[in-house]
N, C-alpha and C positions, 0 to 999 in steps of 0.2 A: 431481588438482584437480577439483573439481566447482563449477559455477556454479549458485547457488541464489538465490531471491528470497523475501522475506517482506513481507507487507502487514499493517499495524497500523491498524485502523479504530477511532477513538475518537469521543467525543461531539462534539468540535470539529474534529479534523483526521484526515487519513488519510496514512499514511507508507508509503514503499516503500524497501526496501533490497535491492540486488542485490550479491552478494558471491561471491568465489572462496574456497572452503573446501578446505583441505588437511588431511584427517583424519590423515595420517601425521605431518606436522609439527605438527599442532594449531593451524594458523593460519587466520585469516579476514582477507581483504583486501577492503575496500569497492570496488565498481566504480561504483555510483551510489547516491545517497541523496537522496530527494525527500520533501517534505512539502507538502500542500495543505490549506488551511483550507476545510472543506466545511460546517461548522456542522450536522452531522447531528442533534444534539439540540435544535436551535432550536425553541422553543415546546413542547417535550415536557412541561415542568413544568405548563404551563397546560392542554394538551389531552390529555395522556396518550398521544399518538400521534406517530409520525414524520411530518413533513409531506411532501407530494408533491414540493415544491421541494427540500427537503433530501435526499430519496432520489435525485432526479435529479442533483443536484450530486455526490453520492457515487458513483452509477453512472458518471457521466462520468469521474470521477477513476479509478475502477477499470478502466474501459475503456482509458484512457490508460496506466495502469500495466501492463495486459496487453500493450499494444503495445510498451512499453519492455522488458518481460521477454522478449518474442519477439525484438526487435531485438538485445538484448544476449546472447541465447542461453542464458537460464536453463533449466537442465535440470529443475528442480523449483521449485514455488512453494508 
């Protein structure tokens, strides 16, 4: 059994999944699943750039997710 984590960063939200994977049995069991709305793409259509505020919100979420991964003992992210 291996504990792994995955982060999916989209235009509007960022998600974290921490799961236990058993390659022998071919099973995956969710340990924690989280989603935060960060609005990373806010204003991009108008400016062509990611805003400083959007980047800060996304960075804060990833820092929180990193702490969660460490607390839950994820071996790989």
